[in-house]
C-alpha positions as CSV (number, residue, x, y, z in Angstrom):
1,M,0.0,0.0,0.0
2,G,2.9,2.3,0.8
3,F,2.5,4.5,3.9
4,F,4.4,7.8,4.3
5,C,5.1,10.1,7.3
6,F,4.6,13.8,6.5
7,R,6.5,16.5,8.3
8,S,4.7,19.7,9.1
9,K,6.0,23.0,8.1
10,A,6.8,23.8,11.7
11,D,8.9,20.6,11.9
12,I,11.3,21.5,9.1
13,A,13.6,24.4,8.2
14,P,11.8,27.3,6.4
15,T,14.0,26.9,3.3
16,T,13.3,23.2,3.0
17,A,10.4,22.0,0.8
18,L,7.6,20.1,2.6
19,K,7.9,16.4,1.7
20,A,6.9,12.9,2.7
21,E,9.5,10.6,4.2
22,P,9.4,6.8,4.6
23,P,8.6,6.2,8.3
24,N,11.4,3.6,8.6
25,R,14.1,6.2,8.0
26,E,16.4,6.2,11.0
27,L,16.6,9.4,13.0
28,S,19.4,9.6,15.5
29,G,19.9,5.9,15.3
30,Q,16.2,5.1,16.0
31,G,13.5,4.8,13.3
32,P,10.3,6.6,14.3
33,Y,7.8,4.6,16.4
34,T,4.5,3.8,14.7
35,V,1.4,5.1,16.5
36,V,-2.0,4.4,15.1
37,V,-5.0,6.5,16.1
38,F,-8.4,4.9,15.3
39,G,-12.1,5.2,16.3
40,R,-15.6,6.0,15.1
41,T,-16.1,8.9,12.8
42,G,-16.6,12.1,14.8
43,A,-14.8,10.9,17.9
44,G,-12.0,13.4,17.4
45,I,-9.3,11.2,15.8
46,S,-7.8,14.0,13.7
47,S,-8.0,16.5,16.6
48,L,-6.1,13.9,18.8
49,V,-3.4,13.6,16.1
50,N,-3.0,17.4,16.1
51,L,-2.8,17.5,19.8
52,I,0.0,14.9,19.8
53,V,2.0,16.5,17.0
54,G,1.6,20.0,18.4
55,S,0.3,21.7,15.3
56,T,-2.6,21.5,12.9
57,V,-1.5,18.8,10.5
58,A,-4.8,16.9,10.1
59,Q,-8.0,18.6,8.9
60,C,-10.9,18.5,11.3
61,H,-14.4,19.8,11.7
62,A,-16.2,21.2,14.8
63,D,-19.0,18.7,14.2
64,T,-19.0,15.0,13.6
65,R,-18.5,15.0,9.8
66,P,-15.7,12.7,8.6
67,C,-12.4,14.5,8.3
68,T,-9.9,11.9,7.2
69,Q,-10.4,10.3,3.8
70,K,-7.3,8.1,3.7
71,T,-4.6,6.9,6.0
72,T,-2.0,9.6,6.6
73,G,1.1,9.6,8.8
74,H,2.3,12.7,10.5
75,H,5.8,13.1,12.0
76,A,6.1,14.1,15.6
77,S,9.2,14.7,17.8
78,F,9.3,15.3,21.5
79,S,11.5,14.5,24.5
80,G,14.2,13.2,22.1
81,K,12.1,10.6,20.4
82,H,10.5,10.4,17.0
83,F,7.1,9.1,16.1
84,C,4.9,8.7,13.0
85,I,1.3,9.3,14.1
86,Y,-1.1,7.6,11.7
87,D,-4.6,9.1,11.2
88,I,-6.9,6.5,9.7
89,P,-10.4,7.1,8.5
90,G,-13.0,6.6,11.2
91,F,-15.4,3.7,10.9
92,G,-19.0,4.6,10.5
93,G,-18.3,7.3,8.0
94,V,-16.3,6.9,4.7
95,S,-14.8,3.7,6.2
96,S,-16.5,0.6,7.5
97,E,-15.3,-1.3,10.5
98,S,-13.8,-4.0,8.3
99,E,-11.9,-1.3,6.4
100,T,-10.5,0.1,9.6
101,I,-9.2,-3.4,10.5
102,K,-7.7,-3.8,7.1
103,N,-5.9,-0.4,7.5
104,I,-4.5,-1.5,10.9
105,Q,-3.4,-4.9,9.4
106,S,-1.6,-3.1,6.5
107,L,0.2,-0.7,8.9
108,E,1.3,-3.7,11.1
109,R,2.5,-5.6,8.0
110,E,4.4,-2.7,6.5
111,R,5.6,-0.7,9.6
112,G,5.1,-2.7,12.8
113,I,2.7,-0.9,15.2
114,D,4.2,0.2,18.5
115,V,1.1,1.8,20.1
116,L,-2.6,1.9,19.2
117,L,-4.8,4.8,20.5
118,Y,-8.5,4.1,20.5
119,C,-10.1,7.5,20.4
120,M,-13.6,7.8,21.8
121,R,-15.9,10.5,23.1
122,K,-17.7,10.1,26.4
123,A,-20.8,9.2,24.3
124,R,-21.6,5.5,24.3
125,A,-22.0,5.4,20.5
126,T,-18.2,5.8,20.0
127,M,-17.5,2.7,22.2
128,V,-17.6,-0.4,20.0
129,P,-16.4,-3.7,21.6
130,D,-16.3,-5.6,18.3
131,I,-13.8,-3.3,16.7
132,L,-11.6,-3.5,19.8
133,R,-11.7,-7.4,19.7
134,E,-10.9,-7.5,16.0
135,T,-8.0,-5.0,16.5
136,R,-6.5,-7.3,19.2
137,R,-6.9,-10.2,16.8
138,V,-4.9,-8.7,14.0
139,V,-1.9,-7.3,15.9
140,P,0.6,-9.3,17.9
141,S,-0.2,-9.9,21.5
142,G,1.4,-7.3,23.7
143,V,1.0,-4.4,21.3
144,P,-0.6,-1.8,23.7
145,I,-4.0,-0.4,23.0
146,V,-4.7,2.8,24.9
147,A,-8.1,4.4,25.4
148,V,-8.2,8.1,24.9
149,V,-11.5,9.6,26.0
150,T,-12.0,13.1,24.5
151,E,-14.5,16.0,24.9
152,L,-13.8,16.3,28.7
153,E,-12.9,20.0,28.8
154,R,-16.1,20.8,30.7
155,V,-16.2,17.9,33.1
156,E,-16.4,18.8,36.8
157,G,-13.3,18.0,38.8
158,S,-10.3,16.7,36.9
159,M,-10.6,15.2,33.5
160,E,-9.1,11.9,34.8
161,S,-12.0,11.7,37.3
162,W,-14.3,10.8,34.4
163,W,-12.8,7.3,34.4
164,T,-14.0,6.6,38.0
165,T,-17.2,8.6,37.9
166,P,-20.5,6.6,37.7
167,S,-21.7,6.2,34.1
168,E,-25.0,7.6,32.9
169,A,-26.3,4.1,32.4
170,G,-25.9,3.0,36.1
171,K,-23.8,3.0,39.2
172,L,-20.6,1.5,37.7
173,A,-17.7,3.8,37.1
174,N,-17.2,4.7,33.4
175,G,-13.9,2.7,33.2
176,Q,-15.5,-0.4,34.8
177,A,-18.6,0.0,32.6
178,L,-16.2,-0.2,29.6
179,E,-14.6,-3.3,30.9
180,N,-18.0,-4.9,31.5
181,I,-18.9,-4.6,27.8
182,G,-15.6,-6.1,26.7
183,M,-13.5,-3.0,26.3
184,S,-10.4,-3.3,28.5
185,F,-7.3,-1.4,27.7
186,D,-3.6,-1.4,28.6
187,Q,-3.8,2.2,29.7
188,H,-6.1,5.2,29.3
189,A,-6.1,9.0,29.1
190,C,-9.0,11.4,29.8
191,V,-8.5,14.5,27.7
192,T,-9.7,17.4,25.7
193,T,-8.6,17.8,22.1
194,L,-10.0,21.4,21.6
195,P,-8.0,23.2,18.9
196,L,-5.5,25.7,20.3
197,E,-7.4,28.6,18.8
198,D,-10.5,27.6,20.7
199,A,-8.7,27.1,24.0
200,V,-6.2,29.9,24.1
201,H,-8.6,32.6,25.4
202,H,-10.0,30.4,28.1
203,N,-7.7,29.7,31.1
204,T,-9.3,26.5,32.1
205,F,-9.5,25.1,28.6
206,S,-6.0,26.2,27.8
207,E,-4.6,24.5,30.9
208,R,-6.6,21.3,30.3
209,R,-5.4,21.2,26.7
210,K,-1.8,21.4,27.9
211,Q,-2.5,18.7,30.5
212,S,-4.0,16.5,27.7
213,Q,-1.0,16.8,25.5
214,E,1.3,16.0,28.3
215,A,-0.8,13.0,29.3
216,V,-1.0,11.4,25.8
217,R,2.7,12.1,25.0
218,G,3.7,10.7,28.4
219,I,1.9,7.4,27.6
220,L,3.7,7.2,24.2
221,L,7.1,7.9,25.8
222,E,6.4,5.3,28.4
223,R,5.3,2.7,25.9
224,C,8.1,3.4,23.4
225,R,11.2,2.9,25.4
226,G,13.1,0.3,23.5
227,E,13.9,-0.2,19.8
228,K,11.2,0.4,17.3
229,R,9.2,-2.9,16.6
230,K,9.7,-4.6,13.3
231,P,6.6,-5.8,11.4
232,G,5.4,-9.1,12.8
233,S,7.8,-9.2,15.8
234,S,6.7,-9.6,19.4
235,P,6.8,-6.5,21.6
236,R,9.6,-6.3,24.0
């Protein structure tokens, strides 16, 4: 299929033309880690990609219209490590659930996935156990799948408290309710992915956006400590 990792204009010298680079190119002796962001259309996949990268590299809408039409990789560097963050079309929009799984399979086969981020809103409709089970089936055991719950900029208390707050459907905490429907994850982050321009003039939103970027990047740094995985190899 041929996947490329695009550098943003902010990530390269002003005199250098913007271009795509093969993700396996070694940088400082370490090829970039492969991170795949997936979820239902409208869950904020592209907004999450932008949050991680630190600039607007993926087009996104304020509503739930599909933003991503094809799988696209975006280069990100922070804390001395290099990543290629893949934005794949959300299922339920231009892409079906089976197409999402095929995209994940293709990325695993060609690049070797280091971390999967399941992007979901707090709305139950974005939480689909079947897609999570199929994802675990097509990647090697041990590849971490992390839940990233978005749209929490207005939640009372800390954003993280959403995970332990009773769900709307009953008395179980939201995190436990997810596990009860078959959605268990290796780790999670409760965040906001508000665009910078929407958060910058609101102190609380701005601070929560900063916390969100730190939380997701922190998970990636924690999960990507060793050498970049080769396609088909077991995680170390």
